[in-house]
N, C-alpha and C positions, 0 to 999 in steps of 0.2 A: 364374235357373236357377241350382241349385249345381252346382259344378264337382267331377269326381272328387274322393274322398278323398286327400287330399296331405299336409296338417300335422297333426299329431297335436299339438295345443296341451295337451291334460289332461293334467299331470303330478300331478292333485291326487286323493289316496287316496281310498276308499270311506268312509274314517271322516271325514275333513274333508267329504266331500259330507253325508254322514249331519248333520255340525256346522251346515252350512251350512241343512239344511233345519230346524233348532232354534234358528238364531239367534234371538235375542229380540228381539221388536219393542217392549219396554219404553223408552219416550222416544222413540218415534217417532209424528209425528202421523198422523191417517188418511192423507194423502195419500203421505208416505214410506214407510208402511207398504204402501200399494197397491203401490208400486213395488216394495218388499224382497221382498213374496209373489210378484210376479208373475216377479221376477229369480230366487226360487227354485224357482219350479216348472217353469220353462221352461228356466233358466239354469245349475242348480246345479255344472255340470262348470267354469263358468268363475268360480267364486268365489275372492273375492282375486286373481283373474287380468285379469278385463276389469270385474269390479265387486264391491263392497263396501260393507257397513254401518261405517263409520267415524266421526270427531269430529277436530274441531279448532276454530281460532278464527279468524275473519275478522279481517283486519288493515286499521284503516283503512278509507276510503270506497271504494265500488265505482269502479275505474279508468276513466274515461272518456276519449275522446279525440274532438272536443277536449273540455278540461274542463267541468263542469257549466254555469260563468255563462255560456256561448256558448249554452247552451241560452235563457235565462232573462232577459239583461240586455243581454250585449255581442254586439259583431259582430266578427266575423272581418276584419282589414283587413292591408294590406302592411306594416304597423309589426310583427306579429306572424305574416306569413304563414311564417316559417320556425320560428319557438319556440314556438308556443301550446301544443305536445305535448310536448315534449323531455323532460320529466319523465319519459314512460313509457319508451324505451330506458333512460334514466338508472337507473331503477328496477329494470331487467331486469339491467344491468349489475351492480349493487349485490347484487343477490341472489345473482349467480353467486360474486361476490368474497366472499361468506361461507362459501363452501366448506370444511369440513375434511378431506372424505374422499371426497365423490361429487357430481357433475352432470349431470343429463340435461336435453337439450334438444330438443323436437321441434316443427317446426314444417312449413308446409307446403312453404314453399321457402326457398333463403338467404337470410339478412341482407343489408341494402344499406342505404347511406349510415348516418346516426347510428345506426342498429339495430347495424351490423355494428362501428361504433367503440366501440359501447356495451361490446359482447360482449367485443372485444378488449381494451379496458380491464380489464373484470373478470379476465379471464385473465390478464392481464400481472397484475394486484394479486395474483391466487392464487399465481401464478411467483414473485414476489418474496417472499412470504410464506415460501416453502420448503416448503410442505404437499404431501405426494405424492397429490394429488386426480385420481380418475378422472374423463373428461369425455368424453360421449357425446351428439353432434351428430347428431340424425337429421332428414331432409327426406324429402316424397315425392319422386316421380320422375314427373314428368306426362308422359303420352305427348304428344311431339311437342314437348317442353319438359325436357329430361332437366338434371338438377343435376350440377354439374362438382364433384367432390366435392375434387379435388384443388387448382382455383381456390380453393376457400372456405378449404382449410387454409391455403393460403399468405397469402390476405386477412387470416385471422385471426392465424395465427402470425408471421407476417412484417408484421405492420403498419407502416406508416411511421411512428408514433408509439409503438406498445403493441408493438412485436416482441419475442417471446419468445426468450431465450437458447437457444442448442442444450443447454447439460446443463440444461434445465428439470426439475423434478420433476414436472410434469403428464404426464400420458397421455390423450391427446385421439385420437378416431377419431369420424370423420365419415361418415355412411352414409346411403345414399337407396334407395327400392324400389316398387316397384310389382308386382302380380300382376292381371293382367288390366286391368280397370279400375277395381283399387283401388289405392289408394296412402294413404300419411298426410295426414292431415288434422288432426291436434290439435295444440293449442298448447300447451305443456308446457314450464315450467322447475321442475325439481323438484330440493330440494339437501339433501342428508345425512339423508333420511328426515323433515326438518324443517318445510323452507322451501317455499312452492310458490307460484306464478304460473301462472293457467290461465285461459282463456278464449276469446274470437273473434279477436284479434289478428295477423294476419299481422306480420312483420318488414319491413315495405316501405317504405321512406323518403316515394317520391313517391304513395304513397296514405293515408299518416296524417298527415305530419308536414309538410306544404306547403301551399298555397293549397285552398279548398273540400276538404277532404278528406273521406274517408268516415267515418263516425261508429261505434263499435265500442266493447266492453265486458272488463274481464279483472277478475279476482279475485285479490287476495293473501291467503294463508291461512297459519298454522302450525300445527304437530300431526303426530300419527300420521297423518293424511290424505294428507300428501305421499308418505309410503311407496305409494300405490297408484299413484301419477304414474309412478315408478321403473319399478316391477312390469310396468305397462303397456308403458312402452316397452320392457321386455326382451323380451317376444313378437314385435316388429318386429324388434330385433337379431336374436332367434334364426333368425329366418326369411331375414334378409339373410347370416349366417354360413351357413347351410344352402346358400343358393342358390351363393355365392360357392365354398365348399369344391367342390360339383359342378362349377363351371365350369373350376375350377383341375385337379380331377383329369382333366376332360377334356384339358387343355391337356399334361396328364403324359404324355398317351400318344400314339404316334407317328400320325403323317397327319394327316388332314383333321379338325377338331375342331368337331362341330356345336353350336349353341347357339339358342334358340328365342326369338322375339320375346315370346310371351307372359309374361313374367318380366323384369324387368329390377333390377337390382341394383347398388350400387356401395360401396368400402369404400376409406378410408386412414386414415392413422394418421399421428402426430406425439408425439415425432420417430420418424423413419424407422425406428428400432432397436426401437420396442415392438411388440410380439405383433402378429398382421396383425387380431385380432378382439378385441373389448371383453369385460370379464366379465360376468357377469349381477350384477343387484343382489339382496342377500340382505335379507328384512327381519329388523330387529334388535329390535324393539319387540312388545309382546303387547298385544291390547285388553283393555282393563276393561270391566265391563259399562256400558251405556250411562248408567244413572242415576246410577253412580258420577262417571262422567265429565262428567254435566250438572252434577253437586254442586259440581264444581271448576270449572265456568265455560267446560267447552267445549261446543261445538254440535255436534247430529248431525248427518251428512254422508253421502249415499250416492253412491259413485263407481260411473259406469258409461260404458263404453266400447262399441265394435264395432269387429271387424276386416277385415269386407266377404268379399273374397273367400278372404281366410286360413282362414275358418271350412270345415272340413270334412263340416258336417252342418246342413242348413236346420232341423230342429226344434230346435237349441240356439243356431243364429248370432243374432248381433248382439242382446246384452243392452240395451244401451242403448234399443233401437228399443221393446222389452217396455217397460221402464220408463216412457218418454214414455207410449205409451198408457196407460198403467197410471193416471198421474197425472193425465190430461184425463179416464178414465174416472172418476177419485174426486171430480169436482168437486162442490161443492154450490152455490157461489153466482156465481163469476168465475173466469175463466181471460183472462188478460192475456198478450199476446205481442208482443215486439219482435223482427221478423226480416228477413231482406233478401226471403225470398219464400218461398210455399206452392206455386207452379206449377213445372213444371220447365224446364231450359233449351230456349228457344223461338227461334223465327223468324218474321217477319211471310209469309204466304203467302195470296195470294188475298184481300187485304182484311181478316185478321184473323190473328192469334199460332196457330203450330201448334206442338206440343212436336216435338223431335229424336228421329229411330228409337231405338225402344228405352226412351224415357224416359214417365214418366206422372204422374200427380195420388199425392199419399200418402194413400191410400184408408182407410186405418185411422185417421189422424190426422184427416182431414176426417169419418169417420163419428162417431167420439167429440168434436168439436166440435158436431157437428149435433144428435146425440142429447142432448148436456149442455144444449143449450137447449131440446131441442122436447120433450126428457120430464123435466126436472129445473129448468127455468125458470134456468138460469146466465146469466148475463152474459159475452158473449166480445167483448175488445176487442181490437183488431190494429192494430201501426204496421208499417207494410212500406216497403220503398226503393221511390222511385219508379223506373218503367222506366228503364233505361238512363240510370244516374248515372255520372258520369266525373269522379273526381277529377283534380286537378291540373292540369297540361298534357298527360296522358296521353290517347293516343287512344282510340277505341272500340274498337279491336283488342287494346288493351292492358289495359285492368281497364272492366269494366260490372256494376254492383253493381243489379241489376235485371233478373229473368230476361225482361222484356216483358210480363209481367201486368199490367192493372191491379186495382186494387180492385172493382169492379165482378165484373172476371172471378173473383176468390178469394170472393167473398159469394156468386156465382151456384152456384159448386161446391161450397161447403159447404151452400148450401139444396137443390140437387139430390140431395147425398149422404144427408139427412133422407128424400126420396122414393123414393129407392132401399133406404133399410134402414127405413122405415117406409112400407109400401105404402098404408095406410089413411091416410094424413097428410092433416089437413085443409088444403087450401088457402088458404084465409082465415087461418089460424092462422102458414103458413108464410110469407105475406107480411107480417104483425104481426110476426116475429122481427127484420127489417131495420130498423134504426135504432131500436127497442126493446132487444133483446137483442144483435143482432148489431151491432157499429159496427167500420166499419174506417178508416184514415187513412194516407196518405202523411208519411212524417218530416217534421216543421218544427222550426224554432226559433221564438224569439218573433221573429225577423227576418224569418221568411217561410219559403218552399220552401227558399231557399238562404241561409244567413246569412255567404255571402261577400259582401265589401265592393261589389263590381262585379254580382253577380249573374248571374254566369256560370253556367250549368248549375244542378243541383239536390244537395242535398244527401244523399249514399247512406247507407243503413242496412248494414251488416255485421255486426249484433249476433245472437247465438241465445241467447235469454232470455225466459223466462217464469216466470209467477205462477201459482198455483194456491190460490183462497181466500183470499188475503192471508197465508196463514201458512207457505207455502216457496216455493222457487223454484229454477229450473236453470239455470245460467250454463254454457256450457261450447263446443265447437266444432263441434256437430251442429247442420247446418241441418234444416228440416223438408219443403224438399223434397227429391225422390228422388235421391240420389247414393249409391252404395255404395263410401265410404270409411271408412276407419279414423280412427274419432271418439273424443273422449273428453272427460267433463264432471261437475259435479259438483251434485246436490240437495240445497240448502242447507236444515236443515228446523229452522227457528226463526220464531216468529211475531214476536219484537221485532226478530230481523235483518231479515227481509222488510219489517216497516215501515220499518227504516231504509233498505233500499235503495229502496223507493217513493218517500220524500222528497227522496233524492238524485237519484234516474234516472225511475225511473216517471211521477211526479207531473207534473214540470215537461215531461216526454215527452209526454204525454197531452193535457196541457193547451195545448202550443205545436200539436200535431199535431190536436186535435181538439175540444175544448172553448171555445177561444179564437177558434177559426175560425168566421168567418160560417156559417150554415145553408146560404144558396145555394151557398158557396163549398167545402162539403165535398166528401170524395174518393169517396162513394158516391151515386148514383143509384136510388132503390125501383124506380121504374119500369124502367129499363134493366135493374136485376139480375133484377126478375121475367120480363121479356120473352123473357129471353135463356136461360132454363132447359132450351132443349131444346137449346141449341148443344152438341153434343160436344167439350169441350175435350179430351178425353182420345184424339183421334183424332190418336197420334203419326204422324208423315210415314214414309213408307214408300220408296218407289221417288223418289231424289231426284235432279232435272235437274243438269246441274254447275254452274249458279248459284246453285242451293238447295244444293248440297253446299258451293262456298265459304262460303256465307253461314253454315251451320252450323258449319265449321270455324271460321270468325272467331267465332259466339257461345261456341263452346266455350275457344276461345284467351283471349277477355276474361273468361268465368268461370272460368278457371284450370282447366278439365274436359279440356283438350288441344288439340293444335295441329294444323301441317296434316299430312296423311296421308302426304306425302311421303317417303322413306324412303334411304338408302343404306347397304350393307354395305360394309365396307371388309376384304377377308380380308388382312390383311400378311403376307406369308409369309418373305422372304430378303432380304438385299442380297448384294453382291458387291463386293471389291476397295475395302472402306473404306479409310483411311488411318490408322494407329496412332498417335492422340491422346497416346500415355503415353510415347512417345520408347521406344528401344534399350536392352533390358536391363529394361524396367519391365514386363513383361506386355504385355499387349494391349487396346485399347479394350473399354469397358464400354458397349456402344451400347444406345439405347433411341431409339424416334420419337415424333415429337409430329404428330398429323395435325390438321388444323382444314379447314374450308368458311367460304370468304368470297364474297361478293356483286360483283358488278361495279365497285364502288367500292372493294373491300379491306378493308369490312367484315365481323368475324368475324359467321356466321348462325347459327352452333351450336357448343355448347362444345368448344374443343380435348381432343382425347383422346390419353392416353399409352399406350405399351407397357410390359409389364416390361421391366427391364435385364438384358440377356443379359453375365454376367460372362465376362470374358476372350475375348467370342466371336470374336476374330480380326477380319479385313478379310471375313469371309464369315458374318455372323453367321443363326442362323433363328428366328423368331419365332413363325409359325403361328399367330397370334391373330387374333380378328375385333373390330371395333369398328361400332358403331352410331352413324349420324347420322340424327334425327327431327325431325319437324317444319321441314322444307325449304321456304324460300317462293322458287318460281322458282328449282330447281336446275338448269335447263337453263341458265342464266346464270350458274352459281355455276363456284369453281375449288376442286380440293382440293390444299392446301397440305401438303407433308411436311418435316420438316426430323428430322435424325437428330443424335443428340448423344452425346457419352461421358460418362458419371457419373464423377464425382473423387469418391470417399468414402474412408475407411478406417476399418475397424470402427463403420462408420455415421456417422460425423462427415464434413460436409461438408468438404472440403479447400479447395477455389475452385471459382470459376463452371465450369459445366459446359463442356467443350470442343464447339465447332460443328464437325460431321464434314460438313456439308453440306445443301444444300436441293434440292427440284423441286416441280412442279406438275403438274397434269392438267387439264383442261379436261372438265367434266363434261358438257356440250354435246354432248361424241364418243361417249359412251357409246352402246353398242349395246343397241338394245331399252327406252329409256328413254323411251320415248311408252306412254301407257294409253289404251286406249280410252275413249270418255267413259264408256258404261254399263257397263264392268267394275267389277267391285268386287275390290278385292286384298288379301284379309285372310290369303292363303296363307302359309305360313311359307318361309323362304328357305333352307331346309335340307332335304334329307332324312335326318330322325332317325335314328340308329343306322348309316348305313353308312359314316360318315366320310368320304363324297363331297358334293363342291358338286350340288344339284340340277341335273339335266342341261339345259343350253343356258341358264344365267341368268347366269353370272359370266363376266365379260370380263378376261383376263388383260392386265397392264400392264406394261411396264418403264419405271420412272422414270428419267431421267438425273440423276445427284445431282451438282450443281456447289458445290464450295467454294472457288474460286480456286486449289486448290494441285492439284489430281486429279480431272479430267473425266471419267474412265472408269469412276466407281461407278457403281452401278445398285442398285434398290431396286425388288422384285417383288411385285407387288401383283394383285389380283381385286378388280373392284367389280362392284357386283350393285344395279340400281335397282329390285328388289322388284315387279317386275311394270309398272314404267313409271308416270311422275311425270304427275300433270297440271299443264297448263300455268295 
């Protein structure tokens, strides 16, 4: 369902839209031309914003983790468990370090491990060069798994080995966002409108760089195509700035400051003296006609993305969806897909897999795959992630690459879509498609279902890659299962480049997953597929039992689609009797508060959050702001920790370590109304918007005693709300 019109994204003039309608298809294959036509027809207002016909050069081989030789000859072993794919974070850091003017980095979540180290190293190299580079780092803000932008800024800018100097010429902004169930899922590194790295890789060390890693793809490119990555990021930064300005405008008003759960954004900057919000990237180069670009060695590329809930009109929303449908519809001979899944996130119920509420199968993609086979005799070959593939030593709730559907399930849904779209379809002919035109397999290497030395688990697939007619391919961040996220990818339109990628990736992948597997051991059973066509796999769950709700939350969390629904709102009001850490004659303390939630073992379970600084606030500063803690597991047994500090800076320069003004805590098990009835669904807002007062009966006022070893009569005044109650 499309939400009410809120963001007006199109700043393209009527002349620009007319130009888009007349974009020359010269030099495009019929596959890319079909995508361009669909984009022009339905999404002209997003031309050069969310999609474009551009060009560039593909650099080197397609970037695989683990590298391609582990598909065909070698096995991952303990000697290489921590080094097999180190080249990828090193490549990311090296591209960042090339910047002369601008870096854009987008990802689902913050980097960790070697990815974090490589980014910090790249930023340090930039800083040491003295070049005044703008750096924008943007992540999603997943429900229940919020991004701590301040912590990421400290991790990158004050890295133990690659710390930036206080007088760095870099200007760095770190932001995160979501609107409803949409957040960033694109994976882009764009530098100076010249260099580009994009694909499916997240930047998580345990998932990609350790034992039994998930497999994924990224491409490196150079040329004008990189500008489209910058411009795509612009739109998300505009949303962050818009929402942040709305929030701070409320804070300037007297009294209660309302804020809705529906959207969540955050931004911080480094050094602290730079402006609160980053500038927008402006295109610098002009496109030349495609034939001219091809003549000088460039490859045609159609960039295409989607903004999910940020779009305001269903009729023009999500351009990349239309481009993908058009590509599949244009196929004449073959479609080859390497995907995590085609089915929605699901849980086992009553002996079979059921989609979570609100989710379903991608009807448009299934229709075009089915009709391509039935009407045009196209061969459809699909490699999927085995259900419940878990990398490294992670648990099933930390990572799960595979939504639970089998190859038989996916095949049955494709055949079923033919019956739905061709009512007179010949049953015997439908049966003949499976195994002849339609072939599916789980990801394997030449070493089997798991190429890890001791055969623990299965190798997962996180690629978002497909080839049409061996002349054109898509690589990007967009899964083909239903997920209304912000995505971006590239259609690479070159038969020669497609053949090269097939030799580097697809051919060994398909040989290991299907061709070299004995027929009796393959992953599709024709009889089971044809015998299950009447099963309605689109019957998403509706009213969940408490046990099913828990399973659903765990499945979403593992798929990075959201965590626990338990939330806590902290209304930070004021403090009283704080000591003056600055000393007599030097003004008064510039107080701020850091609040965190810890479990019974003292482990932080939700990223700490920091209030704004009250300059010269004296002993009784007032903040009157709210903080949101989401995805809390077993919050009844958790403790809210508060710490008040005095900011010690002069003209934006940190003078010394901030003074500790004292700490306190609240046992969350004592909050009134923290229990929720099993059958109650609490999606209600925690505030009565517009009346500047908390919704009646929700908040509990609490006075926290602040102890600093010197003055025990200081107090911090809070109000807490369990948002309708927590599930145990």
